[in-house]
N, C-alpha and C positions, 0 to 999 in steps of 0.2 A: 503493500499499499504506499503510495507516494504522499509525502507531506508537502503541503503548499505553505508559502511564506505569508499568504494573505488568507482571511477567513473565507470560506465558501459560503454563499448565501443559501441557507437551508431554512426550512420552517421553524426549526428550533432555535435559530438565531435572531429571530424577528424582534426581540426585545432591545436589541442593540443597533439594528438596522431600520431606520424609520423609512417610510415611503411605501413603495410598492409591496414588498413582502409583508408588512404589517397589515396592509389593507386587504391583501389576499387571504391572510389567516382569519381576520375578523369575518370576511365574507364567508368563509368555509365554516366558522363556528356558527353563524346565523343559519346557514343552510342545513347544517347538522341538527340544529335545534328544531328548525321547522320540520325536517324530516322525521325526527324522533317524536315530535308532538303529533304528526299525522299518523304515525304508526300506533301510537298509544290511542289516539281517537278511534282508529280502525278496530283495535283490539276490544276496546270498550263497547264499541257498536256490535260486534260479533258476540261478545258475551252477553249483552242485553238481549239481542235476538235469541240466544240459546235459552236464556232464562225464561223468556216469554213463551218460547216454544214448549219448554218443559212444564211450565204452569198450565199451558193450554192443554197439553197432554194428560196432565193429572185431572183437569176438570173435564174435558171432553173426551179424551181418549184417542184423538185423532193422529197427530204426526208420527209417534214412536210406538204405537201400540199399547199404551198405558201400562208400561213396567214401572212400579212404584220405586224400586230401588234404583234404577237408571235415572228416573226423573229427579230423585232427590240428590243423586251424585251431580247430575248436570247442573241444577240450581246451586248446589255448593261451589262447584268449579266456576260457574259464571259469576257468583257473587264475589268469590275470591280474586278472580281476574279483574273485576270492575274496581274492587278496592285497591289492588295493586296499582291499576292504571291511574286511579285518582291520586294515589300517593306518588306515582312517578311524575304527574303532571304538576303537583305541588313542588317537587324538586326541580324540575326543568324550570319553572317560573323563578 
């Protein structure tokens, strides 16, 4: 590995090099935050749909064939996923 006498511009070196590299890193952080937020919103939506479908199955017996143990496990898994998604959204903010 060759050593250079001048510092190479990398993303880990941005706190010392103002300008373009710092701006790119800030844009990358904003993009990652928005992507993570969208993923969390998507998982909360899917978990909510799963909980609603399980409750509907317990009441009507339509989507899954009204297996009570499966419905309860789906409701618990969906509630846990929603709780973790809300917690993650609080951390992102």
